[in-house]
C-alpha positions in Angstrom: -4.6 186.9 -287.3 -5.1 190.3 -288.9 -1.9 192.2 -289.6 -1.0 194.5 -286.7 -0.6 198.3 -287.3 1.3 200.6 -285.1 -1.0 203.3 -284.0 -0.9 206.3 -281.6 -3.6 206.9 -279.1 -5.0 209.7 -281.2 -4.8 207.5 -284.3 -6.7 204.7 -282.6 -9.6 207.1 -281.7 -9.8 208.4 -285.2 -11.8 205.3 -286.0 -14.6 206.7 -284.0 -14.8 210.1 -285.7 -16.9 209.1 -288.7 -19.4 207.5 -286.4 -19.5 210.4 -284.0 -19.8 213.2 -286.7 -23.5 212.5 -287.6 -24.5 213.1 -284.0 -23.0 216.5 -283.3 -26.3 217.9 -282.0 -26.7 215.1 -279.5 -23.1 215.5 -278.4 -23.6 219.2 -277.9 -26.7 218.6 -275.7 -24.8 216.1 -273.7 -21.8 218.5 -273.3 -24.1 221.3 -272.2 -25.8 219.1 -269.6 -22.4 218.0 -268.4 -21.3 221.6 -267.9 -24.5 222.5 -266.2 -24.3 219.5 -263.8 -20.6 220.3 -263.0 -21.4 224.0 -262.5 -24.3 223.3 -260.2 -22.3 220.8 -258.2 -19.5 223.4 -257.8 -22.1 225.9 -256.5 -23.0 223.7 -253.5 -19.9 224.4 -251.3 -20.4 228.1 -251.8 -24.0 227.8 -250.5 -22.8 226.0 -247.4 -20.2 228.6 -246.8 -22.9 231.3 -246.8 -25.0 229.2 -244.4 -22.2 228.7 -241.9 -20.9 232.3 -242.1 -24.4 233.7 -241.6 -25.1 231.5 -238.6 -28.6 230.6 -237.4 -29.6 233.8 -235.6 -33.1 235.3 -236.1 -31.5 238.5 -237.6 -30.2 236.6 -240.6 -33.4 234.4 -241.2 -34.2 236.1 -244.5 -30.7 235.5 -245.8 -30.9 231.9 -244.5 -34.1 231.4 -246.4 -32.7 232.8 -249.6 -29.6 230.7 -249.2 -31.5 227.5 -248.6 -33.8 228.2 -251.5 -30.8 228.8 -253.7 -29.3 225.5 -252.5 -32.6 223.7 -253.4 -32.6 225.2 -256.9 -29.0 224.1 -257.3 -30.0 220.6 -256.3 -32.8 220.6 -258.8 -30.4 221.8 -261.5 -28.0 219.0 -260.6 -30.7 216.3 -260.8 -32.1 217.6 -264.1 -28.8 218.1 -265.9 -27.4 214.7 -264.6 -30.5 212.8 -265.8 -30.3 214.5 -269.2 -26.6 213.8 -269.4 -27.2 210.1 -268.6 -29.8 209.7 -271.2 -27.9 211.5 -274.0 -24.6 209.7 -273.4 -26.3 206.3 -273.1 -28.2 206.9 -276.3 -24.9 208.0 -278.0 -23.1 204.9 -276.8 -25.8 202.6 -278.0 -26.3 204.4 -281.3 -22.6 204.7 -282.2 -21.9 201.1 -281.2 -24.7 199.8 -283.4 -23.2 201.9 -286.3 -19.7 200.5 -285.7 -21.0 196.9 -285.7 -22.9 197.5 -288.9 -19.8 199.0 -290.5 -17.6 196.1 -289.4 -20.0 193.4 -290.6 -20.5 195.1 -294.0 -16.7 195.7 -294.4 -15.9 192.0 -293.6 -18.5 190.8 -296.1 -16.7 192.5 -299.0 -13.3 191.1 -298.1 -11.8 188.6 -300.6 -11.3 184.9 -299.5 -7.6 185.8 -299.0 -8.6 187.6 -295.9 -10.4 184.6 -294.5 -7.4 182.3 -295.2 -5.6 184.0 -292.3 -8.4 185.3 -290.1 -10.7 183.1 -288.0 -14.4 183.9 -287.8 -14.2 183.8 -284.0 -11.7 186.6 -284.0 -14.0 188.7 -286.2 -16.9 188.0 -283.8 -14.8 189.1 -280.9 -14.2 192.4 -282.5 -17.8 192.7 -283.5 -19.1 192.1 -280.0 -16.4 192.4 -277.2 -14.4 195.3 -278.7 -17.5 197.3 -279.6 -18.9 196.8 -276.1 -15.8 198.4 -274.7 -16.3 201.3 -277.2 -19.9 201.5 -275.9 -18.7 201.8 -272.3 -16.2 204.5 -273.4 -18.8 206.6 -275.2 -21.8 205.8 -273.1 -20.2 206.1 -269.7 -16.4 206.8 -269.5 -16.2 209.9 -271.6 -19.1 211.7 -269.8 -17.7 210.7 -266.5 -14.2 211.9 -267.5 -15.5 215.3 -268.8 -17.7 215.8 -265.8 -15.0 215.0 -263.3 -12.4 217.0 -265.2 -14.7 220.0 -265.0 -15.2 219.3 -261.3 -11.5 218.9 -260.8 -10.6 222.1 -262.6 -13.5 224.1 -261.2 -12.8 222.8 -257.7 -9.2 223.8 -258.0 -10.1 227.3 -259.2 -12.5 227.7 -256.3 -10.0 226.4 -253.8 -7.5 228.9 -255.1 -10.0 231.7 -254.7 -10.8 230.5 -251.2 -7.1 230.1 -250.1 -4.3 230.8 -252.6 -1.6 229.5 -250.2 -3.2 226.1 -249.5 -4.1 225.8 -253.2 -0.5 226.2 -254.3 0.4 223.3 -252.2 -2.3 221.2 -253.8 -1.2 222.1 -257.3 2.3 221.0 -256.6 1.3 217.8 -255.0 -1.2 217.0 -257.9 1.7 217.3 -260.4 3.5 214.6 -258.3 0.4 212.5 -258.6 -0.2 212.8 -262.3 3.3 211.9 -263.5 3.4 208.3 -262.1 -0.2 207.8 -263.0 0.5 208.5 -266.7 3.5 206.2 -266.7 1.5 203.3 -265.2 -1.5 204.2 -267.5 0.6 203.3 -270.6 1.3 199.9 -269.2 -2.4 199.3 -268.6 -3.1 200.2 -272.2 -0.7 197.6 -273.5 -1.9 194.9 -271.2 -5.5 195.7 -272.1 -4.8 195.2 -275.8 -3.1 191.9 -275.0 -6.1 190.8 -273.0 -8.5 191.5 -275.9 -6.2 189.5 -278.2 -6.4 186.5 -275.9 -10.2 186.8 -275.7 -10.3 186.9 -279.6 -8.2 183.8 -279.8 -10.5 182.0 -277.4 -13.6 183.0 -279.3 -12.0 181.8 -282.6 -11.1 178.4 -281.1 -14.7 178.0 -279.7 -16.3 179.0 -283.0 -14.1 176.6 -285.0 -14.7 173.6 -282.7 -18.5 174.1 -282.2 -18.9 174.2 -286.0 -17.2 170.8 -286.1 -19.0 169.2 -283.2 -19.9 166.0 -285.1 -16.3 165.4 -286.0 -15.2 165.9 -282.4 -17.8 163.6 -281.0 -17.2 160.9 -283.7 -13.5 160.8 -282.7 -14.5 161.0 -279.0 -12.2 164.0 -278.5 -14.5 165.9 -276.2 -11.9 165.7 -273.3 -9.1 166.8 -275.5 -11.0 169.8 -276.9 -12.2 170.7 -273.4 -8.6 170.7 -272.1 -7.4 172.8 -275.0 -10.2 175.3 -274.5 -9.5 175.4 -270.8 -5.9 176.3 -271.6 -7.0 179.2 -273.7 -9.3 180.3 -271.0 -6.6 180.2 -268.4 -4.2 182.1 -270.7 -6.9 184.8 -271.1 -7.5 184.8 -267.3 -3.8 185.2 -266.5 -3.4 188.0 -269.0 -6.6 189.7 -267.6 -5.2 189.2 -264.1 -2.0 191.0 -265.0 -4.0 193.8 -266.6 -6.2 194.1 -263.5 -3.2 194.2 -261.2 -1.8 197.0 -263.2 -5.1 198.8 -263.3 -5.6 198.3 -259.6 -2.2 199.6 -258.9 -3.0 202.7 -261.1 -6.2 203.3 -259.1 -4.4 202.8 -255.8 -1.6 205.2 -256.7 -4.0 207.9 -258.0 -6.3 207.7 -255.0 -3.6 207.3 -252.4 -1.5 210.2 -253.7 -4.7 212.3 -254.2 -6.2 211.8 -250.8 -2.8 212.1 -249.0 -2.3 215.5 -250.7 -5.7 216.7 -249.6 -5.3 215.4 -246.0 -2.1 217.4 -245.8 -3.7 220.5 -247.1 -6.7 220.2 -244.7 -4.2 219.8 -241.8 -2.6 223.1 -242.8 -6.1 224.7 -243.3 -7.1 223.8 -239.8 -4.2 225.7 -238.4 -5.1 228.6 -240.7 -8.5 228.9 -239.0 -7.0 228.8 -235.6 -4.8 231.7 -236.6 -7.7 233.7 -238.0 -6.4 233.6 -241.5 -9.7 232.2 -242.8 -13.3 231.8 -241.5 -15.1 228.6 -240.6 -17.4 229.0 -243.6 -14.4 229.4 -245.9 -12.7 226.3 -244.4 -16.0 224.4 -244.9 -16.1 225.6 -248.5 -12.5 224.6 -249.0 -13.1 221.2 -247.4 -16.1 220.5 -249.7 -14.1 221.5 -252.8 -11.2 219.3 -251.7 -13.8 216.4 -251.4 -15.1 217.2 -254.9 -11.5 217.3 -256.2 -10.6 214.1 -254.5 -13.7 212.4 -255.9 -12.9 213.7 -259.3 -9.4 212.4 -259.2 -10.6 209.0 -258.1 -13.1 208.8 -260.9 -10.7 210.1 -263.5 -8.2 207.4 -262.4 -10.9 204.8 -262.9 -11.9 206.2 -266.2 -8.2 206.1 -267.4 -8.3 202.3 -267.0 -11.5 202.0 -269.1 -10.1 204.4 -271.6 -6.9 202.4 -272.0 -9.0 199.2 -272.7 -11.1 201.2 -275.2 -8.0 202.4 -276.9 -6.9 198.8 -277.4 -10.3 197.9 -278.7 -10.3 200.9 -281.1 -6.9 199.8 -282.4 -8.2 196.4 -283.1 -11.3 197.7 -284.8 -9.3 200.2 -286.8 -7.0 197.4 -288.0 -10.0 195.6 -289.4 -11.7 198.6 -291.0 -8.4 199.7 -292.6 -8.1 196.4 -294.5 -8.8 196.7 -298.2 -9.7 193.7 -300.3 -7.2 192.9 -303.1 -10.2 192.2 -305.4 -11.7 195.5 -306.4 -14.2 196.9 -308.9 -12.7 198.5 -312.0 -12.5 202.3 -312.2 -14.4 202.3 -315.5 -16.4 199.1 -315.6 -17.7 197.4 -318.7 -21.1 195.8 -319.0 -22.0 192.3 -320.3 -25.6 192.0 -321.6 -26.7 188.5 -322.1 -29.9 186.4 -321.8 -29.6 183.3 -319.5 -31.1 181.1 -322.3 -28.4 182.2 -324.7 -25.4 181.1 -322.7 -22.2 183.1 -322.7 -18.8 182.8 -324.4 -16.0 181.8 -322.0 -12.4 182.2 -323.0 -9.5 181.4 -320.7 -6.1 182.5 -321.9 -2.7 181.3 -320.5 -4.0 181.3 -316.9 -1.5 180.8 -314.1 -2.3 181.1 -310.4 -1.1 180.3 -306.9 -2.9 181.2 -303.7 -1.6 184.3 -301.8 -0.8 182.2 -298.8 1.1 179.6 -300.8 3.7 180.1 -303.6 3.0 176.7 -305.2 1.2 177.1 -308.5 -2.2 175.3 -308.7 -2.8 176.3 -312.3 -0.2 176.6 -315.0 -0.7 178.2 -318.4 -4.3 177.0 -318.7 -6.1 177.9 -321.9 -9.4 176.8 -323.4 -12.6 178.2 -325.0 -16.2 177.4 -324.3 -18.8 178.6 -326.8 -22.2 179.8 -325.7 -24.5 176.9 -324.7 -21.7 174.3 -324.6 -21.2 171.9 -321.7 -17.6 171.3 -320.6 -16.5 168.9 -317.9 -13.3 169.3 -316.0 -11.8 166.1 -314.5 -8.6 165.2 -312.8 -7.2 163.9 -309.5 -7.6 165.8 -306.3 -5.4 168.9 -306.2 -5.3 169.3 -309.9 -6.8 172.8 -309.7 -10.4 172.2 -310.7 -12.0 174.1 -307.8 -9.4 176.9 -308.0 -10.5 177.4 -311.6 -14.1 178.0 -310.4 -12.8 180.5 -307.7 -11.0 182.5 -310.4 -14.1 182.5 -312.6 -16.0 184.1 -309.7 -13.1 186.4 -309.2 -12.6 185.4 -305.6 -8.9 185.7 -306.6 -7.0 187.2 -309.5 -4.5 185.1 -311.5 -0.8 186.0 -311.4 -0.9 185.9 -315.3 -3.4 185.3 -318.0 -7.0 186.4 -318.2 -10.6 185.2 -318.2 -13.0 186.7 -320.7 -16.8 186.5 -320.9 -18.2 187.5 -324.3 -14.7 189.0 -325.1 -14.6 191.2 -322.0 -12.0 190.6 -319.3 -13.8 189.9 -316.0 -11.4 192.3 -314.3 -13.2 195.1 -316.2 -16.6 194.1 -314.9 -18.1 195.1 -311.5 -17.9 192.2 -309.1 -21.6 192.3 -308.4 -22.5 192.3 -312.2 -20.0 189.5 -312.8 -21.3 187.2 -310.1 -24.9 187.8 -311.2 -24.0 186.1 -314.4 -22.7 183.0 -312.7 -24.6 180.3 -310.7 -22.6 177.8 -308.7 -23.3 174.6 -306.9 -20.3 174.1 -304.7 -18.9 170.8 -303.4 -19.2 172.0 -299.8 -22.9 173.0 -299.6 -24.0 175.8 -297.4 -27.4 175.8 -295.7 -28.5 178.8 -293.6 -30.3 178.8 -290.3 -33.7 179.6 -291.7 -36.5 177.7 -293.5 -36.4 175.8 -296.8 -38.2 178.6 -298.7 -35.7 181.3 -297.7 -32.7 179.0 -298.3 -33.7 178.5 -301.9 -34.8 182.1 -302.3 -31.3 183.2 -301.4 -30.4 182.6 -305.0 -32.8 185.4 -306.0 -34.1 187.4 -303.1 -36.9 189.0 -305.1 -38.3 185.7 -306.4 -41.9 184.8 -305.8 -43.0 181.7 -303.9 -44.1 180.1 -307.2 -40.6 180.7 -308.7 -39.1 179.0 -305.6 -41.4 176.1 -305.9 -40.6 175.7 -309.6 -36.8 175.7 -308.9 -37.3 173.1 -306.1 -39.2 170.8 -308.5 -36.4 171.1 -311.1 -33.9 170.2 -308.5 -36.0 167.2 -307.3 -36.3 168.9 -303.9 -40.0 169.6 -303.8 -41.0 166.1 -302.8 -38.9 165.9 -299.6 -39.5 169.5 -298.7 -43.3 169.1 -298.7 -42.9 166.1 -296.4 -41.1 168.2 -293.8 -43.2 169.1 -290.7 -44.0 172.6 -291.9 -43.2 172.1 -295.6 -41.3 175.1 -297.1 -41.6 176.9 -293.8 -39.7 174.2 -291.9 -36.6 175.5 -290.0 -33.6 173.5 -291.3 -31.4 173.9 -288.2 -27.8 175.2 -287.9 -26.1 174.5 -291.2 -29.0 172.3 -292.2 -28.5 169.8 -289.4 -32.1 168.4 -290.0 -31.3 167.4 -293.6 -29.3 164.6 -295.2 -26.3 165.3 -297.4 -28.3 164.7 -300.5 -31.2 166.9 -299.4 -28.8 169.7 -298.6 -27.3 169.4 -302.1 -30.7 169.5 -303.8 -31.6 172.7 -301.8 -28.4 174.3 -303.1 -29.0 173.1 -306.7 -32.5 174.7 -306.5 -30.9 177.9 -305.2 -28.6 178.1 -308.2 -31.4 177.2 -310.7 -33.6 180.0 -309.2 -30.8 182.5 -310.0 -31.1 181.5 -313.7 -27.6 182.5 -314.8 -26.1 182.3 -318.3 -23.0 180.5 -316.9 -23.5 177.5 -314.6 -20.7 176.1 -312.5 -21.3 172.6 -311.0 -18.7 171.4 -308.6 -19.5 167.8 -307.9 -23.2 168.8 -307.9 -24.5 165.3 -307.5 -21.8 163.8 -305.3 -24.1 163.4 -302.2 -27.1 162.0 -304.0 -28.3 158.5 -304.3 -28.8 156.9 -307.7 -32.5 157.8 -307.9 -32.1 161.4 -306.9 -29.1 161.8 -309.2 -31.2 160.5 -312.1 -34.0 163.0 -311.3 -31.5 165.9 -311.0 -29.7 164.9 -314.2 -33.0 165.1 -316.1 -33.6 168.5 -314.6 -30.1 169.7 -315.4 -30.5 168.6 -319.0 -33.4 171.0 -319.3 -31.6 173.8 -317.4 -28.3 173.4 -319.2 -29.8 173.6 -322.6 -28.5 176.7 -324.4 -26.7 177.6 -321.2 -22.9 177.6 -320.8 -22.0 175.0 -318.2 -18.7 174.1 -316.7 -18.9 170.9 -314.6 -16.4 169.4 -312.2 -17.5 165.8 -311.9 -16.4 162.1 -311.8 -19.8 160.7 -312.3 -20.1 158.9 -315.7 -23.6 160.3 -316.5 -22.3 163.8 -316.3 -19.0 163.4 -318.0 -20.1 161.2 -320.9 -22.7 163.8 -322.0 -20.3 166.8 -322.0 -19.5 168.4 -325.3 -15.8 168.6 -324.3 -13.8 167.2 -321.4 -10.7 168.9 -320.0 -8.3 166.8 -318.1 -6.2 168.6 -315.5 -3.2 167.2 -313.6 -0.9 169.3 -311.4 -2.5 172.4 -312.7 -1.9 171.7 -316.4 -4.2 170.6 -319.2 -2.9 167.3 -320.3 -5.8 166.0 -322.4 -8.9 167.4 -324.1 -11.7 165.7 -326.2 -14.9 163.9 -325.7 -15.5 160.8 -323.7 -14.9 158.4 -326.6 -11.8 160.0 -327.9 -10.2 160.3 -324.5 -10.9 156.6 -323.8 -9.2 155.8 -327.1 -6.1 157.9 -326.2 -5.5 155.6 -323.2 -4.1 158.5 -321.0 -5.0 159.7 -317.5 -8.7 160.0 -318.4 -8.9 156.5 -319.6 -7.2 155.4 -316.3 -9.7 157.4 -314.2 -12.5 155.9 -316.2 -11.5 152.4 -315.4 -11.4 153.3 -311.7 -14.5 155.5 -311.5 -17.0 154.5 -314.2 -19.2 151.5 -313.8 -19.0 150.5 -317.5 -15.2 150.2 -317.5 
């Protein structure tokens, strides 16, 4: 879960200001249309007062005509201003929500892996979709309704005071008694709304994780278990939402009941005022219409308060996400590394020690070695020795607690992340295939590459043959996470992607682990060409890769315990020799 931040209501809404500011003109138009609509609505009771006071005699026909024409013009003004308001606030809601979603997605993409260690993708998606939808409701509906009805409420109260000061004083007093309990209950609704959104995020996170592992779930026949677990999460979300809805319904009931009770009492007193001749029938009608407007405004404002409380909770959650800063940052004064891919790059690792932020146990301890440009070095060792962690540090997904990594004599911390990662091509052990066609999956390594360059990389990776046999060749959709491909085919796509990038430093993390013997032979031949004069660091257990390395580094428990070439390490009779007897076919 993302760390929680204590925020005030105003602080929560500050997250919206940068997204609202570019649309000041649209907000001004919407506000003017709101004021015009509210003013026109408030003019309606006054027109009715004139009609009733004038009566329907022939002597007053001209005034009646004028009054009804005025009423018609007021109705036109209400219709035009309301439609304009609806369009503008709806546009603002859609536009600002789209901007917020873009900002969240972009912000998350630049977070370091440390962030994803503790945050599930389903929770991020919940904030990207559910929370932003609440913001859209707030901006596109609730705010305009709130402003319009607050104007009607205030305007109605003013006109009521002008019509009858005595009755209006009673209403002001009673409204104060209505507002206080409404505010108290509103705070509880806000807290419950945030809890409800958290539960929804947890449910989305669970569903996202399980659906991405559907093959594992079905292979272990755990469909019923996972269904039961998901149902529990859904029920927890429902119970939390029910508690929120009870509180919100109570808030609405309290506001409407107290509001209408106050108005009924005032109307009762007003009826006696007419009978005593203290006000005319037209004035009472005007007063009644204004009380109806005020009562309706109170009811809408009470409803909007509930939406606002939920939107505040959503704003808090979005603000928490947008306020997170990656621990891996670009240097203030970056250095540049200029190197040709065919020249390789000088890699120097000095006294490197590292543990993951979420775990204090060291995975690398005082690791030092030097790779000259164009050299090929293999890193071997048992699982958990720190091999993959070394690759993550080279890509600067994390920073070490001590020591440094230098490329051509420059500390990678002094290089922009984008520039650093352009120098490195990686074939990870856990391959990633995107939900697009084969052509675009390979082109991901170099977005500006031509089709011919993609085809060439695929041929080098021994992927061209199987791709051309697919139903639509390179245009074949590969399915979610490459479901239509075998493990070996996926790995060859990823190898082609790395080759297309053509980097001076190539990292191969078990690059041939999912390949059959024939495919491995083809790729090894291709890699021989690609790795020539290119600095290559290989994590592998396969004999063909390890034996041909210029140097072999043996890691155990995060420490370098042996170095040398294949023959010398076999002769030493240490851990490498033991692994060779277990893993290599010729020992």
